[in-house]
C-alpha positions, 0 to 999 in steps of 0.5 A, a space after each residue: 636546588 629548587 625551581 625558584 632558585 633556577 629563576 634568577 639565572 633564568 632571567 639573566 639569560 633571558 636578557 643576554 644568555 651568557 653562560 658565565 653568569 649562570 654556570 653555578 645555577 645550571 642544571 642537567 640538560 633535558 630533552 633532545 633536539 627532536 620535536 616532541 608532541 605532548 597530547 596527554 591531558 592531566 587528571 585534574 578536575 578543577 577548571 579556571 575559565 578565562 574571565 573578563 575584567 572591567 575596562 582598564 584604566 585609560 582605555 576607552 574600550 568597554 567591549 567584554 572579551 569572550 571567555 577562552 574556555 568552555 567548562 565541560 564535564 570531561 576532557 576535550 575530544 575534538 580536532 586538536 589545535 596544534 601550537 609549537 613551543 620553541 625553547 632551549 631544552 638541551 644543554 646547560 640552559 635546559 632548565 630555562 626551557 623547562 620553565 616555559 614548557 612545563 608551565 605551558 603544559 600544566 595549563 594546557 593539560 588543565 584546559 584540555 581536561 575541562 573541555 579545551 577550546 569549545 571541545 578542541 584540545 590544544 596540542 603542544 609541539 615542543 621544539 629545541 632552539 638550543 639557545 643558538 640563532 642558527 638552530 632556532 631559525 631552522 626549528 622556527 622555519 620547520 614549524 612555520 612550514 608545517 601548515 598544521 602548526 597554528 602558532 609558535 611561542 616560547 622563545 625567551 632568549 632576547 638575542 634570538 628575537 630579531 631573527 625569529 621576528 623576521 621569520 614570523 613576519 616572512 612566514 606569516 605565522 603568529 609568534 608570541 615571545 615569552 618575554 617583554 617586547 624590545 623597544 627596537 623590535 617594537 619600532 619595526 611595527 611587526 604584524 605577526 609578532 607578539 610578546 607576553 611580558 610587561 614592557 618598559 612603560 608598565 615596569 617604569 610606572 610600577 616603580 614610579 608608583 612606589 617612589 611617589 607614594 613614599 614621597 621621594 623627591 630626588 632619584 638616581 637611576 642605575 641600569 644594567 648595560 642592556 637595552 630593556 634595563 636602560 629603556 625602563 630607567 629612561 621611562 621612569 625618568 620621564 614619569 618622574 620629571 613630568 611629576 616635578 621630581 628630580 631623576 637622573 640616570 647614572 651614566 656608568 652602567 653595570 656590564 654583563 659579567 662584571 664581578 666587581 660593582 665598586 666602580 659603579 658604586 663609587 660613581 654613584 656616591 660621587 653623584 649623590 655627594 654632588 647633587 643629593 638623592 633620597 632614593 635609588 631606582 635600580 634595573 640592575 639584574 637580580 644576581 647583582 642586587 645583593 652585591 650592589 646594596 652591600 657595596 653601597 653600604 660599605 661606601 657609606 650610601 644608606 639610601 632606600 632602593 626600588 628595584 624592577 619587577 624581576 627582582 621579586 622572586 624567591 631566588 633573589 633571596 638566595 643571592 644575598 643576605 640581610 642587605 636585601 632587607 628593605 628593598 622595595 619592588 613591584 612584583 608579579 601577583 603570584 608572589 602576592 597571592 597571600 595578601 592579594 585583596 578579594 577586589 583584585 580582578 585577577 584574584 581567582 586566576 592568580 590563586 588557581 594558577 598558584 594552587 596548580 603550580 604549588 601542587 605540581 612543583 612544590 614552590 611558588 611560581 616566578 615571573 617566567 612561569 606565570 608568563 607561560 601560563 598567560 601564553 595559554 590563556 591568550 592563545 585559548 581565548 584567540 583560538 575560540 574566535 579564530 579556529 584553525 586559521 593562522 590569519 584569523 588567529 593573528 587578528 584574534 590575538 591582536 584584538 584581545 580586550 580585558 583578558 584576565 590571566 594569572 600574570 596580566 590583564 591584557 588589552 591590545 589595540 594601541 599602535 605599536 603595542 604587541 603585548 597589551 599587559 596593562 598597568 596594575 600587573 604588578 603589586 608593591 612589595 618589600 623584603 622584610 626579614 628575608 621575605 617578600 611581604 606587602 608594601 603598603 603605600 597608603 
């Protein structure tokens, strides 16, 4: 099984981490419960310095971000900046931890081989959370209590986030979760906690761009029984309603672990028959997408569907058949590298990351892997300003402007925004002949 197949299950457990849904995709456990420090730099000689994008649309900030790397002829030899990656690297879900740690290590090795951060290498400390709240809290506490650890990253199991965010705020250590921020945690206005992924606003806007360009007027949204999925659909409905479109959310969500989506499809058909619709917008998880479309067809529902960003991964194609053809989705630019225009401000960062990833892992990266790449870019940029000071590092992470990474262009500063991933992070695509290809909107 290739690495892209792992991603589909990885995103599922990223949301609620239920073993039953990923049992058929589980890989052998890796690593141990002990912390491991990795310091070896790769022999790679190409360098991808962080670049500065033009100001983001809607942002009044025109301050250019400093570059995160210093191009050098050889490896960094200064005092290391130690950063912890807390992830599940043991048990049946060890493959998810590997997704995070291997991508981060790949980028750190490349950075360190080419001068590091002003001559300082980044040193990763890998720690196992076992996808267990008690073990995660103990590991986080141990890392936070080590004054040489400047920041903690990596955890992408959302059930662990409330406890870990509380610890980050208590221990006053910068913490970057390797997933989208959750609305209820954002509402707590954390000072030390950040999230690498695109939030519900960016996801909803990307889907709305497709719907608007295709000219759909009446939309029914379907959701997983999950806070982030519902939040994305609700934001989409707000965007659509404000534009004069008709959009409603199907009251019956798809429950975690469901083996039959017929009840939801039947209710969807009843709603379509009652009020009409020309498009379905879905935040149903990728493992259900093929089944949902097949069940829709069997019920006589032949409507175009726009799905949310995590569906744009090669592993989705392995979870369905020809019924996936025609599915439209905004996806990460690493999936669009073959048609990304030269004018795209992320083109170089995306191309370089994909080249390194394909050379090392023999497949295109998915959204989790490229998000881990963004972690390194963001941290390296902040460390250039902060040095080995946690408070200054926190401030630098929160002050980033127009920072170009392989996943996003990142600008923080808006109240309550702890991610900063800007609109434009995704590109429209469609499954055609069981491949993701460019979806032209004009």
